C-alpha positions, -999 to +999 in steps of 0.1 A: -394-444+015-422-419+018-455-436+025-490-421+026-524-433+038-559-423+028-560-393+052-529-377+037-535-346+015-504-333-004-498-296+001-465-290-016-430-303-020-399-280-023-367-293-038-336-272-040-317-292-066-302-279-098-317-305-122-334-332-102-359-358-116-390-367-095-408-400-102-441-406-085-451-443-083-488-450-081-498-431-100-467-429-122-456-394-131-422-381-142-408-346-146-375-328-142-363-294-131-341-285-161-356-249-159-340-247-124-371-233-107-367-226-070-395-250-061-411-282-077-436-305-062-473-312-059-500-286-056-491-249-061-458-231-061-456-214-027-440-183-043-471-177-063-454-184-096-483-196-118-459-202-147-440-229-129-449-261-147-428-282-123-459-288-101-482-319-103-519-317-098-533-329-065-531-367-062-562-387-054-551-413-028-569-445-016-569-460+018-544-487+025-520-478-003-484-467-001-470-440-023-433-437-032-413-406-042-380-411-061-357-382-062-327-385-085-301-358-090-288-356-126-267-325-121-235-342-107-234-314-082-251-321-049-261-287-037-286-301-012-324-298-011-353-296+013-387-313+014-417-296+029-452-312+035-485-299+049-519-314+055-543-326+082-526-360+084-497-344+103-521-333+130-538-366+135-508-389+128-477-368+135-454-398+141-464-423+114-478-403+085-445-405+066-417-430+065-388-409+054-361-436+053-341-441+021-347-473+002-316-494+002-299-496-032-274-524-039-253-502-062-254-473-039-260-436-045-254-419-079-217-414-087-201-382-099-167-391-112-139-377-134-131-390-169-095-398-158-106-424-133-125-457-135-155-464-113-161-500-101-197-509-094-200-536-068-232-558-067-216-586-047-245-605-030-243-637-009-256-668-026-261-651-059-263-674-089-255-650-116-251-613-125-263-595-156-253-559-163-271-534-184-264-498-195-286-470-207-271-441-225-305-426-235-319-454-257-331-477-230-313-504-211-291-528-231-273-559-219-236-555-216-223-585-234-198-606-215-202-588-182-213-614-156-190-606-127-203-592-094-183-560-102-183-538-133-156-512-142-171-483-160-157-451-176-187-438-195-215-416-183-248-437-182-274-454-161-263-488-150-284-517-139-276-551-124-298-581-122-288-605-095-303-640-099-310-655-065-317-691-056-353-682-048-374-653-060-374-624-061-342-615-080-325-583-071-325-554-095-305-523-087-297-492-108-273-464-104-263-433-124-226-427-131-217-393-145-182-385-157-170-349-158-140-339-179-109-338-157-092-304-160-055-301-170-033-274-155-010-261-182+026-250-174+030-214-161+059-191-167+077-177-137+071-141-127+092-112-114+075-082-098+088-050-083+081-051-046+070-015-044+040-023-066+025-038-035+005-067-050+005-091-079-028-100-096-027-138-097-058-138-119-037-127-149-022-162-147-056-179-152-053-179-190-019-197-188-032-223-164-064-230-185-050-229-220-079-238-243-102-249-215-134-228-210-130-204-180-168-205-176-166-242-166-134-241-146-120-225-115-083-216-111-070-212-075-036-205-061-020-219-030+011-216-009+018-254-007+011-286-027-010-299+002-033-268+001-035-271-037-045-308-036-071-301-009-083-269-024-078-251+009-062-218+020-068-202-014-045-172-019-062-138-026-061-128-063-045-095-052-015-112-036+008-091-015+044-093-028+074-098-005+111-096-013+126-128-027+113-159-045+083-181-035+066-210-052+029-206-060+010-239-065-019-238-090-051-258-090-077-260-118-110-275-108-142-284-127-172-263-118-194-292-128-176-316-104-151-300-079-137-334-073-122-332-108-090-311-105-054-310-115-028-294-092+004-306-109+018-272-119+034-243-100+054-212-108+079-190-091+069-155-080+099-133-072+096-100-056+124-077-069+135-049-045+134-014-059+165+005-047+158+028-017+175+061-024+182+080+008+213+102-001+210+139+004+190+157-022+201+192-011+238+199-013+257+232-009+290+239-025+314+269-019+325+293-045+360+281-045+352+244-042+374+219-060+345+195-062+318+180-040+306+144-043+269+138-046+249+106-050+252+072-035+283+070-014+276+034-003+266+016-036+252-018-041+273-039-065+242-056-079+227-023-090+234-001-120+237+037-118+229+063-145+231+101-141+212+124-164+245+141-171+259+108-186+280+094-158+274+058-147+291+059-113+272+058-080+285+093-072+299+122-091+319+153-082+302+187-090+315+222-090+285+240-106+251+246-092+221+228-107+199+197-106+215+163-110+193+132-113+205+097-105+186+066-116+194+033-098+182+000-113+180-035-098+177-060-126+166-096-116+150-123-136+148-100-166+128-074-146+143-039-140+131-021-109+144+015-109+142+045-086+154+081-093+164+109-070+173+145-079+201+163-061+198+201-061+233+217-058+234+253-046+264+276-042+267+288-006+282+323-005+306+332+024+291+356+050+297+394+047+291+418+076+276+447+057+264+467+087+260+466+125+229+483+139+232+495+174+199+504+190+193+530+218+230+534+225+228+532+263+247+511+289+227+480+277+225+481+239+209+460+212+233+450+184+221+435+151+245+421+126+234+427+090+246+399+066+252+410+031+243+376+015+216+351+018+222+316+031+222+294+062+243+312+089+248+313+126+260+343+147+282+349+177+291+378+199+327+377+214+333+342+226+297+334+234+277+305+218+265+306+182+229+315+177+205+315+147+195+351+153+217+380+143+204+402+171+222+404+205+207+422+235+220+436+267+254+444+250+277+466+271+295+496+257+330+491+244+348+469+219+334+436+208+339+410+181+310+396+160+313+364+140+291+350+112+296+313+103+283+296+072+264+264+082+272+248+049+309+250+056+318+278+033+337+299+058+332+325+086+339+362+090+349+380+123+351+418+128+357+441+157+329+466+165+326+495+189+295+499+209+291+535+222+261+556+230+253+591+220+224+615+219+207+619+186+203+656+193+213+683+218+203+719+226+232+741+236+211+771+248+226+776+282+197+763+302+218+736+318+199+707+302+214+688+273+239+716+265+267+693+255+268+664+230+290+635+242+295+598+237+286+572+265+311+544+269+340+560+251+361+555+283+361+517+275+384+524+245+421+530+246+431+566+238+398+573+220+394+603+197+361+617+184+360+640+154+330+661+146+323+674+110+297+695+093+278+683+063+305+695+040+332+674+058+348+704+076+364+693+109+348+714+137+359+697+169+382+670+183+371+654+215+392+631+236+383+609+266+386+636+292+365+662+274+331+672+288+316+671+254+310+695+225+291+727+232+281+734+196+308+760+188+336+763+163+366+784+176+342+798+202+315+808+177+282+790+179+274+769+148+239+769+133+212+744+139+219+715+116+230+678+113+266+670+122+287+638+117+313+622+138+340+595+137+356+575+165+392+561+165+412+542+191+444+522+196+442+485+190+462+457+206+490+465+183+492+501+193+478+510+159+452+537+156+421+523+139+388+539+130+358+522+145+337+506+119+300+511+118+303+541+141+300+569+115+267+585+124+251+618+127+232+639+153+213+671+153+220+705+169+189+725+178+188+761+190 
């Protein structure tokens, strides 16, 4: 009860209700907030909104009188409100200017109910002689014929009044509003299967199924991991729900926006995350020229999956003998949903290695040897019995006979050859000055029974030099040959006592006079 004495001046009253009704008693005034203004009360709107008609003029009060303010919420949705007062009375009478207690009401506070339930109004009063019940659905209160019990079961929205006749006056009159909201119905939902690699499933797309013909503007659909959460409206799952592998049950709740107490959580559906095959087999495969077939694809298949090659085969792996691109599509079908992944295997022919040339640099006691491979591919190189290396270049190679090996990393063979590393001058000057008068080969003594043949540019044999020769002095049968370029060949005895010509040692040098 809000009371007021003659010193009280109303400043303003703010109510944060959706559609409340305010009734001032003495004087009697009535208005509602169907326009849903932010403020309503007496005096002026504190926001300065001069168009707000939800404000009463200032009230003239008289000493000794009490003033009552009745606030009734007709929205069925208690969103809360606040009341604010101002005036000099709060300075002079800060403790007793207002009595803010709520008047007792026999039938209790307004009731917001669902149309699938029955509300029992209880007016039971000690020593009561009789009970008379009334209802007002908008045409004024009318007696409910035959209802004389202390309780009344109602299932229709209306204002209800009870008059309790007591042995001595006054009789008790109590009123209460009962508002019924339509109880939602959750319609059956179909199960869903989703490919896991999609990441999330949009639960909102199931709203239309759950609502059926119900208006989405007046209902809320929420999804939960358990029946208890759905009944309580707690732990709502995010609409973009993260999918996991396997099946899980999603519980669905449809609530009324008008009255969240009205809900139905009787339906659920299964959300199954279907795994998309994870393809990890090699996508780069090398085959040899003389291959009888190399298997590509999934070597450890899943019996639940289906396999389809773009070449027509339906086996997890196939044997290939030709280069090209081969694409395999693997499908996991569960619950009518097909989750597929594809992977392309590039097949390349790996040619066997070929030693096309051996380059010997500097030709001294410590030489650099480079093996030139005649084909492209993935190879490794070795000198004599040393370790394999990725580079075809070997340094600090001593003069003499060596073996070089090229190995195909893709398993298409290896090639080994014997090479001779010897050193020679690229030019000499046989002018008798004692410096560089003879052309010779360094390291020839490391060969068995070596023979060096020297030719002119026309292929004429000019000189044969063996191990114990000092070298060539630039003459043919004692006659000096002219300045020019000359060629040579080296031969030796192999381990089978066969004379062989040294490969890659067929070079030339210059004679300068």
